[in-house]
C-alpha positions as CSV (number, residue, x, y, z in Angstrom):
1,M,119.7,123.0,62.8
2,F,116.1,122.5,64.4
3,D,113.7,125.6,64.8
4,K,111.7,123.3,67.5
5,I,111.9,120.4,69.3
6,L,109.3,118.7,71.5
7,I,110.2,116.9,74.6
8,A,109.0,113.5,75.5
9,N,109.6,113.5,79.0
10,R,109.3,115.2,82.2
11,G,111.3,116.6,85.5
12,E,114.8,117.4,85.7
13,I,115.6,115.9,82.1
14,A,113.4,117.8,80.4
15,C,114.3,121.1,82.7
16,R,117.6,120.3,81.4
17,V,117.1,119.9,77.6
18,I,115.2,123.1,77.6
19,K,117.9,124.9,79.2
20,T,120.2,123.7,76.5
21,A,117.6,124.6,73.5
22,R,117.2,127.9,74.9
23,R,120.5,128.8,74.6
24,M,120.9,127.8,71.2
25,G,117.8,129.8,70.1
26,I,115.5,126.6,69.5
27,K,112.1,126.7,70.8
28,T,110.7,123.6,73.1
29,V,107.4,122.2,73.6
30,A,106.7,120.6,76.9
31,V,104.0,117.4,77.3
32,Y,102.5,116.7,80.5
33,S,100.3,114.3,82.3
34,E,97.4,115.7,84.5
35,A,99.3,115.2,87.5
36,D,102.3,117.5,86.1
37,A,100.0,120.4,85.0
38,N,101.7,123.3,87.1
39,A,105.2,121.5,86.9
40,R,108.6,123.2,85.9
41,H,109.1,121.6,83.3
42,V,105.9,122.9,81.9
43,R,106.4,126.5,82.9
44,L,109.9,126.3,81.4
45,A,109.2,125.3,78.2
46,D,107.7,127.9,75.2
47,E,104.6,125.4,74.7
48,A,102.9,122.6,76.8
49,V,100.5,120.3,75.5
50,L,98.2,117.8,77.7
51,I,98.6,114.5,76.9
52,G,96.5,112.3,79.7
53,P,95.8,110.9,82.9
54,A,98.9,110.9,85.5
55,A,99.6,107.2,85.1
56,A,102.8,107.0,83.1
57,R,101.1,104.2,80.7
58,E,98.2,106.7,79.6
59,S,100.4,109.9,79.1
60,Y,104.5,109.6,78.8
61,L,104.3,106.2,77.3
62,V,101.7,106.8,75.1
63,V,103.3,107.1,71.6
64,D,100.4,108.1,69.5
65,K,99.9,111.1,71.8
66,I,103.5,112.0,71.8
67,I,103.5,112.2,67.9
68,A,100.2,114.1,67.8
69,A,101.8,116.6,70.2
70,A,104.8,117.1,68.0
71,K,102.7,117.3,64.4
72,A,100.2,119.9,66.2
73,T,103.2,122.4,67.5
74,G,105.0,121.9,64.1
75,A,108.0,120.5,66.5
76,Q,110.6,119.5,63.9
77,A,112.5,117.0,66.2
78,I,111.7,114.6,69.8
79,H,114.4,114.7,72.6
80,P,113.2,111.6,74.7
81,G,115.3,112.3,77.7
82,Y,116.0,109.1,79.6
83,G,113.4,106.6,81.1
84,F,109.8,106.4,79.4
85,L,109.9,106.1,75.5
86,S,113.9,106.8,75.1
87,E,115.1,103.6,74.5
88,N,111.6,102.6,72.8
89,E,112.2,100.9,68.8
90,D,108.6,101.5,68.0
91,F,108.7,105.1,69.5
92,C,111.7,105.7,67.1
93,D,110.1,104.2,64.2
94,A,106.9,106.2,64.6
95,C,108.9,109.0,64.4
96,E,110.5,108.1,61.6
97,R,107.0,107.0,59.5
98,E,106.2,110.8,60.6
99,G,108.9,112.7,59.2
100,I,110.2,114.0,62.7
101,V,114.0,113.4,63.8
102,F,114.1,111.0,66.7
103,I,117.4,112.5,68.6
104,G,119.2,109.4,69.4
105,P,119.9,106.5,67.6
106,P,118.5,104.9,65.1
107,V,116.0,102.3,65.5
108,S,118.2,99.2,64.5
109,A,121.0,100.3,67.1
110,I,117.7,100.5,69.7
111,R,116.8,96.9,68.6
112,A,120.6,95.2,68.6
113,M,121.0,96.8,72.1
114,G,117.1,96.8,73.8
115,S,117.5,92.9,74.5
116,K,120.5,92.2,76.6
117,S,120.7,88.8,75.4
118,E,121.0,89.8,71.7
119,A,123.4,92.8,72.7
120,K,125.4,89.9,74.6
121,K,125.9,87.8,71.1
122,L,126.7,90.9,69.2
123,M,129.5,91.7,71.5
124,E,130.5,88.7,71.5
125,A,131.0,88.6,67.7
126,A,132.8,92.1,68.1
127,K,135.5,90.7,70.5
128,V,134.0,92.5,73.2
129,P,134.9,90.7,76.7
130,L,131.7,89.3,78.2
131,T,130.7,88.0,81.3
132,P,130.0,84.3,81.8
133,G,126.3,83.5,81.8
134,Y,123.4,82.4,80.5
135,H,122.1,84.4,77.6
136,G,119.5,82.2,75.6
137,D,115.8,82.3,75.0
138,N,114.6,79.1,77.1
139,Q,112.9,81.0,79.7
140,E,111.5,77.8,81.6
141,A,112.2,78.3,85.4
142,A,113.6,74.7,86.1
143,Y,116.0,75.6,83.3
144,L,116.8,78.8,84.5
145,H,117.8,77.2,87.7
146,Q,120.1,74.6,86.5
147,Q,122.2,77.3,84.0
148,A,122.3,79.1,87.8
149,D,123.7,76.1,89.5
150,A,125.8,75.3,86.1
151,I,127.4,78.8,86.3
152,G,127.8,78.8,90.4
153,Y,126.7,81.1,92.9
154,P,126.3,84.2,93.4
155,V,124.7,84.8,90.0
156,L,122.5,87.8,89.1
157,I,119.4,87.2,87.5
158,K,118.7,90.4,85.0
159,A,115.6,91.6,83.0
160,A,117.0,91.4,79.4
161,A,114.8,94.5,78.2
162,G,115.9,96.0,81.8
163,G,117.7,99.1,82.8
164,G,117.6,101.6,86.0
165,G,118.2,99.0,88.6
166,K,114.6,97.6,87.6
167,G,114.2,93.7,87.1
168,M,117.5,92.6,88.8
169,R,117.9,89.9,91.6
170,L,121.0,88.6,93.1
171,V,121.0,85.0,94.1
172,E,123.6,83.6,96.7
173,K,122.4,80.4,96.9
174,S,120.5,77.6,94.9
175,E,117.4,76.9,97.3
176,D,116.4,81.1,96.9
177,F,116.7,81.0,93.2
178,I,113.0,79.9,92.1
179,D,111.4,82.8,94.4
180,L,113.9,85.4,93.4
181,L,113.3,84.4,90.0
182,A,109.7,85.0,90.3
183,S,110.2,88.8,91.7
184,C,112.5,89.6,89.2
185,K,110.2,89.0,86.0
186,R,107.4,90.2,87.8
187,E,108.8,93.6,87.9
188,A,110.5,93.0,84.3
189,I,106.8,92.8,83.2
190,S,105.7,95.5,84.9
191,S,108.7,97.6,84.5
192,F,109.1,96.9,80.7
193,G,106.4,94.7,79.2
194,D,109.0,91.8,79.0
195,D,109.9,89.2,81.4
196,H,112.7,87.7,79.5
197,V,115.7,87.2,82.0
198,L,119.3,86.4,81.7
199,V,121.2,84.8,84.4
200,E,125.0,86.2,84.8
201,K,128.0,84.9,87.1
202,Y,128.2,87.7,89.9
203,I,131.3,89.4,90.1
204,T,132.7,89.6,93.5
205,K,133.7,93.1,94.6
206,P,133.0,94.5,90.9
207,R,133.0,98.1,89.9
208,H,130.6,99.4,87.7
209,I,132.5,101.5,85.1
210,E,130.7,102.8,81.8
211,I,132.0,104.4,78.7
212,Q,130.0,107.4,76.9
213,V,130.0,107.1,73.3
214,F,129.0,109.5,70.7
215,G,128.4,108.7,67.1
216,D,127.3,110.8,63.8
217,T,125.6,109.9,60.9
218,H,129.3,110.5,58.9
219,G,130.8,107.6,60.3
220,N,132.7,109.2,63.2
221,V,132.7,107.4,66.8
222,V,134.3,108.6,69.9
223,Y,134.5,108.0,73.5
224,L,133.9,110.9,76.1
225,F,136.3,108.8,78.8
226,E,134.7,107.0,82.1
227,R,132.1,107.5,84.9
228,D,132.6,105.5,88.2
229,C,129.0,104.3,89.0
230,S,130.0,101.5,91.5
231,V,128.2,103.2,94.7
232,Q,124.8,101.6,94.2
233,R,121.7,100.5,96.4
234,R,119.3,98.5,94.8
235,H,121.4,98.1,91.6
236,Q,120.3,101.8,91.2
237,K,123.3,104.4,91.1
238,V,123.6,106.6,94.2
239,L,126.8,108.4,93.7
240,E,128.7,108.6,90.1
241,E,132.1,110.7,89.4
242,A,134.2,110.8,86.7
243,P,136.9,110.3,85.6
244,A,136.9,107.1,87.7
245,P,139.5,106.6,90.5
246,G,142.8,104.7,89.8
247,M,142.0,104.5,86.1
248,T,145.3,104.2,84.6
249,P,146.0,105.7,80.7
250,E,146.1,102.2,79.1
251,R,143.1,100.6,81.0
252,R,141.3,103.9,79.9
253,A,142.3,103.9,76.0
254,A,141.6,99.7,76.3
255,M,137.8,100.3,77.8
256,G,137.7,103.3,75.5
257,K,138.2,101.1,72.3
258,A,136.1,98.5,73.2
259,A,133.0,100.8,73.7
260,V,133.8,102.3,70.3
261,E,133.7,98.9,68.9
262,A,130.5,98.1,70.3
263,A,129.0,101.2,69.1
264,R,130.5,100.7,65.9
265,A,129.1,96.9,65.8
266,V,125.4,98.6,66.1
267,G,126.1,101.6,63.9
268,Y,125.7,103.9,66.6
269,V,124.5,107.4,66.1
270,G,124.0,110.1,68.9
271,A,124.8,109.6,72.6
272,G,125.1,106.2,74.2
273,T,126.9,104.6,77.4
274,V,128.5,101.3,77.0
275,E,128.5,99.9,81.1
276,F,131.1,97.4,82.1
277,I,131.9,95.2,85.0
278,A,135.2,96.1,86.4
279,N,137.3,93.4,88.3
280,Q,139.4,94.9,91.1
281,D,142.8,93.4,88.9
282,G,141.4,95.6,85.9
283,S,139.9,93.0,83.9
284,F,136.6,94.0,82.7
285,Y,133.3,92.4,80.9
286,F,130.3,93.9,78.9
287,M,127.2,94.5,80.7
288,E,124.8,96.7,78.3
289,M,124.3,99.7,76.3
290,N,122.3,102.3,77.1
291,T,121.3,103.8,74.1
292,R,120.5,107.3,75.1
293,L,121.5,109.9,77.7
294,Q,122.4,108.8,81.2
295,V,121.3,110.4,84.1
296,E,124.7,110.9,85.3
297,H,126.1,112.7,82.1
298,P,126.8,116.0,83.9
299,V,129.9,114.2,85.5
300,T,131.4,114.0,81.8
301,E,130.3,117.7,80.8
302,M,131.9,119.0,84.0
303,I,135.5,117.1,83.3
304,T,135.4,117.5,79.5
305,G,133.8,121.2,79.3
306,L,131.3,120.1,76.9
307,D,127.4,120.2,77.0
308,L,126.6,116.8,75.7
309,V,122.7,117.8,74.6
310,E,124.1,120.3,72.6
311,W,126.2,117.6,70.8
312,Q,123.0,115.5,70.6
313,L,121.0,118.2,68.8
314,R,124.0,118.9,66.2
315,V,124.2,115.3,65.5
316,A,120.7,114.7,65.0
317,S,120.3,117.7,62.3
318,G,123.0,116.1,60.6
319,E,126.1,118.2,61.7
320,K,129.6,115.9,62.4
321,L,130.9,115.7,65.7
322,P,132.3,118.9,67.3
323,L,135.7,117.8,68.3
324,A,137.9,114.5,67.1
325,Q,139.1,111.8,69.4
326,E,142.5,113.4,70.0
327,Q,141.2,116.8,71.0
328,L,139.1,115.6,74.1
329,Q,140.8,115.9,77.8
330,I,140.1,115.4,80.7
331,R,140.3,118.2,83.5
332,G,139.9,118.1,86.9
333,H,136.9,116.1,88.9
334,A,133.6,115.8,89.1
335,L,131.2,114.0,91.4
336,E,127.1,113.5,90.9
337,A,125.0,112.8,94.1
338,R,121.2,111.9,93.5
339,I,118.7,113.8,95.9
340,Y,115.9,111.9,96.5
341,A,112.3,112.0,98.3
342,E,113.1,108.9,100.1
343,D,114.2,107.6,104.1
344,P,117.5,105.7,103.8
345,A,116.5,104.5,107.2
346,K,113.3,102.6,106.1
347,G,114.9,100.9,103.2
348,F,115.0,103.8,100.8
349,L,111.4,103.5,100.9
350,P,110.2,107.0,98.6
351,S,108.6,109.7,100.1
352,T,106.0,111.8,98.6
353,G,104.3,115.3,99.8
354,K,104.6,119.0,99.1
355,L,108.3,120.8,99.3
356,V,107.2,123.1,102.0
357,H,111.3,124.0,101.6
358,L,113.8,123.8,99.0
359,A,117.0,125.9,99.4
360,P,119.5,124.4,97.1
361,P,123.1,125.6,97.2
362,A,124.3,128.1,95.3
363,E,125.3,127.3,91.6
364,G,128.3,128.2,90.1
365,L,132.2,127.2,88.7
366,H,132.4,124.7,90.9
367,V,128.6,123.2,92.2
368,R,125.7,122.7,89.5
369,V,122.1,121.5,90.4
370,D,120.2,119.9,87.8
371,T,116.5,120.0,89.0
372,G,112.8,119.3,87.8
373,V,110.9,120.8,90.9
374,E,110.8,124.3,92.4
375,E,109.7,124.9,96.5
376,G,105.9,124.4,96.6
377,D,106.1,121.5,94.0
378,E,104.9,118.3,95.1
379,I,106.9,114.6,94.8
380,S,103.9,112.2,93.3
381,P,103.7,108.9,94.0
382,H,103.3,108.7,90.2
383,Y,107.1,108.9,89.2
384,D,110.5,108.7,90.3
385,P,111.2,110.9,93.4
386,M,114.0,112.4,92.3
387,I,114.6,115.8,93.7
388,A,117.8,117.1,92.0
389,K,121.1,116.3,90.6
390,L,124.1,117.6,93.2
391,I,127.1,117.7,90.5
392,V,130.4,119.5,91.5
393,W,134.0,119.7,90.2
394,D,137.3,120.6,91.7
395,I,140.9,120.4,90.3
396,N,141.4,116.8,92.1
397,R,139.2,114.2,93.5
398,D,139.9,115.1,97.4
399,R,139.0,118.8,96.4
400,A,135.8,117.5,94.4
401,L,135.2,115.5,97.6
402,A,135.2,118.5,99.8
403,R,132.8,120.6,97.9
404,M,130.4,118.1,97.6
405,L,130.3,117.9,101.7
406,Q,130.1,121.5,101.5
407,A,127.3,121.6,98.9
408,L,125.3,118.9,101.1
409,A,125.5,120.9,104.1
410,D,124.2,123.8,102.6
411,Y,121.2,121.6,101.0
412,R,117.9,122.5,102.7
413,V,114.7,120.1,102.3
414,V,111.6,119.9,104.2
415,G,108.1,118.3,103.4
416,V,109.7,115.2,102.3
417,A,112.4,112.6,103.7
418,N,115.5,112.7,101.8
419,N,118.9,111.3,101.4
420,I,121.0,114.3,102.0
421,E,122.2,113.3,105.3
422,F,123.1,109.9,104.0
423,L,125.0,111.4,101.1
424,S,127.0,113.4,103.5
425,R,128.0,110.4,105.4
426,L,128.6,108.3,102.3
427,T,131.2,111.2,100.9
428,A,132.9,111.5,104.1
429,C,133.0,107.4,104.7
430,P,136.7,106.5,104.6
431,A,136.1,103.6,102.3
432,F,134.5,105.9,99.8
433,A,136.8,109.1,100.3
434,T,139.7,106.5,99.6
435,A,138.1,105.2,96.6
436,D,138.1,101.7,97.9
437,L,135.0,100.9,95.5
438,D,132.8,98.4,94.6
439,T,128.9,97.8,94.0
440,G,128.8,96.2,97.8
441,L,130.1,99.3,99.5
442,I,126.7,100.8,101.2
443,E,126.2,97.2,102.2
444,R,129.7,96.6,103.7
445,E,129.8,100.3,105.0
446,K,126.2,99.8,106.4
447,A,127.7,100.3,110.1
448,Y,128.9,103.9,109.3
449,L,126.2,104.7,107.3
450,F,123.5,103.7,109.3
451,P,124.3,104.8,113.0
452,E,122.1,104.0,115.4
453,G,121.1,105.8,118.8
454,E,122.7,109.0,118.2
455,V,122.8,111.6,120.9
456,V,121.0,114.9,119.8
457,P,123.7,117.6,120.2
458,E,122.7,120.3,123.0
459,D,123.4,123.3,120.3
460,V,120.5,121.6,118.2
461,W,118.1,121.7,121.1
462,L,119.2,125.4,122.3
463,V,118.9,126.5,118.8
464,A,115.4,125.1,118.2
465,A,114.2,126.8,121.5
466,L,115.8,130.2,120.4
467,A,114.3,130.2,117.2
468,E,111.0,129.6,118.7
469,L,111.6,132.5,120.9
470,V,112.8,134.7,118.3
471,R,109.5,133.9,115.9
472,E,107.4,134.7,118.7
473,G,108.6,138.2,119.4
474,Q,108.7,138.6,115.7
475,R,104.9,137.5,115.6
476,A,104.3,139.9,118.1
477,Q,105.5,142.7,116.7
478,E,103.8,142.1,113.5
479,A,100.8,142.2,115.4
480,A,101.6,145.6,117.1
481,R,102.2,147.3,113.7
482,S,98.8,146.1,112.6
483,H,96.7,147.1,115.7
484,R,95.0,150.5,116.4
485,D,97.5,151.2,119.7
486,P,100.9,149.7,118.4
487,L,102.5,150.8,121.5
488,S,100.7,149.0,124.0
489,P,102.8,147.4,126.4
490,W,100.6,144.1,126.1
491,H,101.9,143.4,122.8
492,A,105.3,142.6,124.2
493,R,106.8,139.2,124.5
494,D,110.2,140.1,126.4
495,G,109.1,138.1,129.4
496,W,108.7,141.6,131.6
497,R,107.8,140.7,135.1
498,L,107.7,143.1,138.2
499,N,110.6,142.4,140.5
500,A,111.0,138.9,138.7
501,S,112.7,137.0,135.9
502,A,109.9,135.5,133.8
503,K,110.5,131.6,133.2
504,R,108.9,128.9,130.8
505,E,109.9,125.7,129.6
506,L,109.7,124.4,125.8
507,V,109.9,121.2,125.1
508,F,110.9,119.4,121.8
509,R,111.0,115.4,120.8
510,L,113.0,113.3,118.2
511,G,112.0,110.0,118.0
512,E,112.0,108.3,121.5
513,T,113.7,111.6,123.0
514,Q,112.3,114.2,124.6
515,Q,113.9,117.3,125.9
516,A,112.9,120.0,127.9
517,V,114.9,123.6,127.5
518,D,114.4,126.1,130.2
519,V,113.7,129.6,129.6
520,T,114.5,132.8,131.4
521,Y,113.8,136.1,130.0
522,C,116.9,138.7,130.2
523,A,117.4,142.5,128.4
524,G,117.5,141.6,124.9
525,A,118.5,137.9,125.6
526,F,117.6,134.7,127.0
527,R,119.0,132.3,129.7
528,L,118.7,128.9,128.0
529,T,119.0,125.8,130.3
530,V,119.5,122.0,128.7
531,G,121.0,119.4,130.9
532,G,123.2,120.8,133.0
533,R,124.5,123.3,130.4
534,S,123.4,127.2,130.6
535,V,124.1,129.7,128.1
536,L,123.0,133.3,127.5
537,A,121.3,133.6,123.8
538,R,120.8,136.0,120.9
539,G,119.3,135.5,117.9
540,E,118.3,137.1,114.6
541,L,115.7,135.2,112.0
542,N,115.2,136.2,108.6
543,P,111.7,134.8,106.7
544,R,113.9,132.1,104.8
545,G,114.4,130.5,108.6
546,L,117.9,131.4,108.6
547,L,118.9,131.8,112.1
548,R,122.0,133.7,113.6
549,V,123.1,132.4,116.9
550,E,124.9,133.5,119.6
551,L,125.5,131.4,122.4
552,D,127.5,132.8,125.3
553,G,129.4,134.9,122.6
554,L,129.8,131.9,120.5
555,R,128.5,133.3,116.8
556,M,127.1,130.6,114.4
557,D,124.5,130.1,111.7
558,A,121.8,127.7,111.1
559,T,118.2,127.3,109.4
560,V,115.1,125.9,111.5
561,I,112.0,125.8,109.5
562,V,108.5,125.6,110.8
563,A,106.3,122.7,109.0
564,A,103.4,122.1,111.3
565,E,104.4,121.0,114.8
566,K,107.9,120.2,113.1
567,R,111.2,122.2,113.2
568,H,113.6,121.3,111.2
569,V,117.1,122.2,112.7
570,F,120.1,122.8,110.1
571,L,123.4,123.1,112.3
572,Q,126.6,122.3,110.9
573,G,126.0,120.4,107.8
574,R,123.1,118.0,109.4
575,T,119.2,118.1,110.2
576,W,117.7,117.6,113.1
577,P,113.5,117.2,112.4
578,L,112.4,118.0,116.2
579,T,108.5,118.0,117.0
580,R,107.7,120.9,119.1
581,V,106.0,119.1,122.2
582,D,102.7,121.3,123.4
583,P,102.3,119.8,127.0
584,L,98.8,120.9,126.5
585,L,98.0,118.2,124.2
586,H,98.4,114.2,123.7
587,T,100.7,113.3,121.4
588,G,99.8,110.1,119.9
589,E,102.4,110.1,117.4
590,G,102.4,107.3,114.7
591,A,99.1,105.6,116.5
592,G,97.7,102.8,114.9
593,A,100.5,102.0,112.7
594,E,102.6,100.1,114.9
595,G,103.8,96.7,113.2
596,G,104.1,98.0,109.8
597,L,101.3,96.4,108.3
598,L,100.0,99.8,106.8
599,A,100.7,100.8,103.1
600,P,104.0,102.9,103.2
601,M,102.3,105.0,100.3
602,P,100.0,104.4,97.5
603,G,100.6,101.6,95.6
604,K,99.5,98.6,94.1
605,V,99.0,95.3,95.9
606,I,100.8,92.4,93.2
607,A,101.5,89.6,95.3
608,L,100.1,87.8,98.5
609,V,103.1,85.9,99.8
610,A,101.6,84.2,102.9
611,A,98.1,82.5,103.4
612,E,95.5,83.9,105.6
613,G,95.7,81.8,109.2
614,A,99.2,81.2,108.7
615,K,101.7,81.4,111.0
616,V,104.5,83.2,110.8
617,E,107.8,84.1,112.4
618,K,109.0,88.0,112.7
619,G,110.3,89.0,109.2
620,A,108.0,86.6,107.8
621,P,107.6,88.2,104.1
622,L,103.6,88.8,104.2
623,L,102.5,90.5,101.0
624,I,104.4,92.5,97.9
625,L,103.2,95.9,97.2
626,E,104.4,98.0,93.8
627,A,105.2,101.8,94.4
628,M,107.1,103.9,92.4
629,K,108.1,101.2,90.2
630,M,109.8,99.3,92.8
631,E,108.4,96.4,95.1
632,H,108.2,96.9,98.6
633,T,108.1,93.8,100.9
634,I,105.2,94.0,104.0
635,T,106.9,92.0,106.7
636,A,105.8,90.2,110.0
637,P,106.1,92.8,112.8
638,A,106.5,89.8,115.2
639,A,105.7,86.3,115.9
640,G,101.8,85.9,115.4
641,T,99.1,84.6,112.7
642,V,97.9,86.1,109.4
643,K,94.1,87.1,110.2
644,A,92.8,88.4,106.8
645,F,94.2,90.3,103.9
646,R,92.1,93.8,103.5
647,F,93.4,93.6,99.9
648,G,94.0,91.2,96.7
649,V,96.3,90.8,93.8
650,G,96.0,94.0,91.3
651,D,94.3,96.1,94.2
652,Q,95.2,100.0,94.3
653,V,95.8,101.2,98.2
654,G,96.4,104.5,99.4
655,D,98.7,105.4,101.9
656,G,98.1,104.1,105.5
657,A,95.8,101.9,104.1
658,E,95.5,98.6,106.6
659,L,97.1,95.6,104.7
660,V,97.2,93.3,106.7
661,E,94.9,92.2,110.1
662,F,97.7,90.1,111.9
663,E,97.5,88.8,115.5
664,A,100.9,88.8,117.1
665,A,101.4,86.0,119.5
666,A,101.4,85.7,123.3
667,A,104.6,86.8,124.7
């Protein structure tokens, strides 16, 4: 076994590998960019090496820097994690040349499966079922368009070197093909340095089911059952689970056998995933093989009781697989939710900023949190905006769903937009709860998942006001303790008045809704009135924002976190980001941002879709911005005229920069 390994990655997966290595007595070396100097994976590792600027192409993607760091620290092996260089054949080759063990498959397997089109040819020879499509080398736009027309719409354009949902476009009609092909190729060249694509028939209401495989250097290959990853947005997985709901033993055996044959066809060693598109009738087709550990591997670990990173390390050091196929068993059901810094209501637009407050649910037998960040860390624009992976387990799917809902309700994130409430709605969605699964679930359940015009419950306003009042009292007590006359009545915030009750008004806002809460001070309590409801309220607030609430004798727990003028109220599984309104100040929230023509985050302009001077309709695409490895289209906020573009193709723009000068048409 190795004495020391280097982890050529960052964030959650680097922390995950460090955890297992430490348990096995293996020392770890982290690498980090300038942006990650204080990152959690750097803090956890035994050693850490700076490898360059924030941009991944100048740090985490530079093979020579990674190899040099391994040699300088005496690391015997390199774990690539997932993403970055994990499926890069040049990196694998470089490790071999320098006598460093690559903790992954041989370069021949990476090369064979690195091109989706070449992989299809290999799988066809191995008799693995394939989706109808074009996987050839002719990349002329007109020819690909012709092939798509022949296959029949809808079709899926996919980057041959792709992965992680990037470089994929669904085309539903012939006239959209050329524009979507160009967009797909741009994203493919940006993400993978290769714009080769393939075109496949898009299966209506497909399920995405993948098989975890493992091989060793002694010729043994096993499958560790399946994961259902059907719930996706932008072709990226959102909720994963194992085992797949409705999977029969016969179908599991057939898919497992196909996956093992796929792995054997390329002489596979280590952890890999064979991904299939499955029809509702049970038929399935090979999609691709990921020659690395997957983001969603924890659900497999939870149902098998195994540590797949430990298996990777043992296989890479030359050991045989710890178990044979007949020794592997499924126990219970596991779900994984990806907690992201993103705004689902704005097309899942990534969010950046400091994690002002971060309180994950307590871990134990049923709950696991894999994360690369802690409270106070930054979600930067340079990398994937994942906060954590939340994994739950129980003896069956229904109980696992209940565990997930509770764990999500207990998760507290303040400082960046996040998808926790969306994940809660998704988990509770009847279609998901009853396992009516396919890759279009989020789109077809949009009305349930993105409710409009929600009314803020009265309890939320009351809790926000109570927290404000209790916090004021605490601050007054702290000030009194540090004053030379701590018993002075002028320190009190109890609303005492001679022959009268003190009254005041607290005002909060959420979106366009503004609400006043009338406050009357009582002995040891407050009389709070909102709308036509009046309650006697008491509360105790701890330094972490936990508020023990009593409203007319009804007791409940809430959390209220202050971040500038925001009051983030966590109550009964929901989050309400209220704004405290000071009536003496003008609050021009969102001033200058109307029209949506400001950059939503730092990024690079990659295309100007409209022409200066052009008259466009509302919603027409104007400009495409690339940020956090994804394309974001800036559209016209109304019918009007594109007066001027402030930036050209290739220009870097800052958060909030004005992108387009736009003149709305007269009403």
